[in-house]
C-alpha positions as CSV (number, residue, x, y, z in Angstrom):
1,M,-36.4,42.2,-18.8
2,K,-38.4,39.0,-18.2
3,K,-37.7,37.9,-21.7
4,F,-33.9,38.3,-21.2
5,S,-34.1,36.3,-17.9
6,A,-36.1,33.5,-19.5
7,I,-33.6,33.3,-22.5
8,S,-30.7,33.3,-20.0
9,S,-32.2,30.5,-18.0
10,V,-32.8,28.4,-21.1
11,F,-29.3,29.1,-22.3
12,F,-27.8,28.2,-18.9
13,I,-29.8,24.9,-18.8
14,G,-28.7,24.1,-22.4
15,V,-25.0,24.7,-21.5
16,L,-25.3,22.6,-18.4
17,I,-26.9,19.7,-20.2
18,T,-24.3,19.9,-23.0
19,A,-21.5,19.9,-20.4
20,L,-22.9,16.9,-18.6
21,L,-23.4,14.9,-21.8
22,N,-19.8,15.7,-22.9
23,T,-18.1,14.6,-19.7
24,G,-18.7,11.0,-20.4
25,C,-19.7,8.3,-18.1
26,H,-17.2,6.5,-15.9
27,V,-17.9,3.2,-14.1
28,Y,-15.9,2.7,-11.0
29,S,-15.4,-0.7,-9.5
30,F,-14.4,-1.4,-5.9
31,K,-13.2,-4.9,-6.9
32,E,-10.8,-4.2,-9.7
33,T,-8.3,-1.4,-9.1
34,T,-5.4,-2.7,-11.1
35,P,-4.3,-2.0,-14.7
36,L,-3.8,-5.7,-15.4
37,A,-3.9,-7.2,-18.9
38,D,-6.8,-9.7,-19.4
39,S,-4.4,-12.5,-20.0
40,I,-3.0,-12.2,-16.4
41,K,-5.1,-14.5,-14.2
42,T,-3.0,-16.1,-11.5
43,I,-0.6,-15.0,-8.8
44,R,1.8,-16.7,-6.5
45,I,2.5,-14.8,-3.3
46,Q,5.5,-16.2,-1.5
47,Y,6.2,-15.9,2.2
48,I,7.8,-12.6,3.0
49,E,10.9,-13.6,5.0
50,N,12.4,-11.6,7.8
51,R,16.1,-11.0,7.1
52,A,16.5,-7.9,9.3
53,P,19.1,-7.9,12.0
54,Y,16.3,-7.6,14.6
55,V,13.4,-10.0,14.0
56,N,9.8,-9.3,15.0
57,P,8.4,-12.9,14.8
58,K,4.8,-11.7,14.1
59,L,5.6,-9.3,11.3
60,S,6.4,-11.6,8.4
61,P,3.5,-14.0,8.7
62,N,1.0,-11.1,9.3
63,L,2.4,-9.0,6.5
64,T,2.3,-12.0,4.1
65,E,-1.3,-12.8,5.0
66,R,-2.5,-9.2,4.8
67,L,-0.9,-8.7,1.4
68,K,-2.5,-12.0,0.1
69,Q,-5.9,-10.9,1.3
70,K,-5.6,-7.4,-0.2
71,I,-4.5,-8.8,-3.6
72,L,-7.2,-11.5,-3.7
73,N,-9.9,-9.1,-2.5
74,Q,-9.1,-6.2,-4.7
75,T,-8.1,-7.8,-7.9
76,R,-9.5,-10.6,-10.1
77,L,-6.4,-12.7,-9.7
78,S,-6.5,-16.2,-8.4
79,Q,-3.9,-17.5,-6.0
80,T,-1.8,-20.5,-7.0
81,N,1.3,-22.1,-5.6
82,N,2.5,-23.2,-9.1
83,E,5.8,-21.8,-10.3
84,D,4.2,-21.0,-13.7
85,A,1.9,-18.3,-12.1
86,H,1.4,-15.3,-14.4
87,L,2.7,-13.1,-11.6
88,S,5.0,-14.1,-8.7
89,I,5.7,-11.9,-5.7
90,S,8.4,-12.6,-3.2
91,G,10.2,-10.4,-0.7
92,Y,11.8,-10.0,2.7
93,V,12.0,-7.5,5.6
94,S,15.5,-6.0,5.1
95,D,15.4,-3.4,7.9
96,Y,13.6,-3.3,11.3
97,S,15.3,-0.7,13.4
98,P,14.4,1.6,16.3
99,S,16.0,5.1,16.6
100,T,15.6,8.2,18.7
101,V,13.9,11.1,16.9
102,G,12.7,13.5,19.6
103,I,14.6,14.7,22.6
104,S,13.3,17.0,25.4
105,N,15.2,19.0,28.0
106,T,13.4,18.9,31.3
107,Q,15.0,20.7,34.3
108,G,18.4,20.5,32.8
109,K,18.2,16.8,32.1
110,T,18.1,15.6,28.5
111,Q,15.5,12.9,28.0
112,T,14.3,11.0,25.0
113,S,10.7,11.6,24.3
114,V,10.0,10.0,20.9
115,N,11.4,6.9,19.3
116,R,10.8,5.7,15.8
117,L,10.7,2.2,14.4
118,T,11.6,2.0,10.7
119,V,10.6,-1.1,8.7
120,T,11.8,-1.7,5.1
121,V,10.6,-4.5,2.9
122,H,12.3,-5.5,-0.4
123,I,9.8,-6.9,-3.0
124,T,10.4,-8.7,-6.2
125,L,7.7,-9.0,-8.9
126,L,8.2,-11.6,-11.7
127,R,5.8,-11.3,-14.7
128,Q,6.0,-14.7,-16.3
129,L,3.7,-14.0,-19.3
130,E,5.6,-10.8,-20.3
131,G,9.1,-12.3,-20.1
132,K,10.4,-9.1,-18.6
133,P,13.2,-9.0,-16.0
134,P,12.0,-9.0,-12.4
135,Q,10.9,-5.7,-11.0
136,E,12.4,-5.0,-7.6
137,F,11.6,-2.2,-5.2
138,D,11.8,-1.3,-1.5
139,V,9.0,0.0,0.7
140,S,9.9,1.7,3.9
141,R,7.7,3.1,6.6
142,S,8.4,4.7,10.0
143,F,6.3,4.4,13.1
144,D,6.7,6.7,16.1
145,F,6.2,5.6,19.7
146,S,6.7,7.1,23.1
147,A,10.2,6.6,24.6
148,T,8.5,5.6,27.8
149,Q,7.5,2.3,26.1
150,S,9.8,-0.6,25.6
151,L,10.4,-1.8,22.1
152,Q,8.4,-4.9,22.7
153,A,5.4,-2.9,24.0
154,A,5.6,-0.6,21.0
155,E,5.8,-3.5,18.6
156,N,2.7,-5.1,20.1
157,Q,0.8,-1.7,19.9
158,L,2.0,-0.9,16.3
159,L,1.9,-4.3,14.7
160,D,-1.6,-3.9,13.1
161,E,-0.7,-0.4,11.8
162,M,2.7,-1.6,10.5
163,V,1.1,-4.5,8.6
164,R,-1.7,-2.5,7.2
165,N,0.5,0.4,6.0
166,L,3.2,-1.8,4.5
167,A,0.7,-4.0,2.7
168,D,-1.1,-1.0,1.3
169,E,2.1,0.6,0.1
170,I,3.3,-2.7,-1.5
171,F,-0.1,-3.2,-3.2
172,N,-0.1,0.4,-4.5
173,H,3.4,0.0,-5.9
174,L,2.5,-3.3,-7.6
175,F,-0.8,-2.4,-9.0
176,S,-1.4,1.3,-9.2
177,N,-0.6,3.3,-12.3
178,W,0.7,6.5,-10.7
């Protein structure tokens, strides 16, 4: 019985070593998360305008800056203001609208309990080196807030979250391969 146990252990270790050797070795980088061709080296990130009917004056500058920092920190691309940049990103806020999403009925009175702020950003990506037509897409996110808050108070409270989430989603759409 001991002989069978020893043979089983050796067999198990051999299978384990073989499995580990055949899985391959992957090197992951926290700097480069993009499937960019080596020839693409520069990017022009234009100001994201606010064309929505209602304008939050802090959204466009903060979103533009956050997107720039995310791209420069997580890719090997260098920023340029030249029109012949290998990649050029432009965009605008197309929708910025509050709505009611939750209603409560307290003692026979209907009251609003939850509001939602929906923000949509239209992005255009131009790939100069590849000569392809511009790629355009919309990113839309919703942010809930208490109906007891004014829109202005909710905007101030939600601004960092809005900017972070929108920049992350734009970045993922531009550079992720999924």
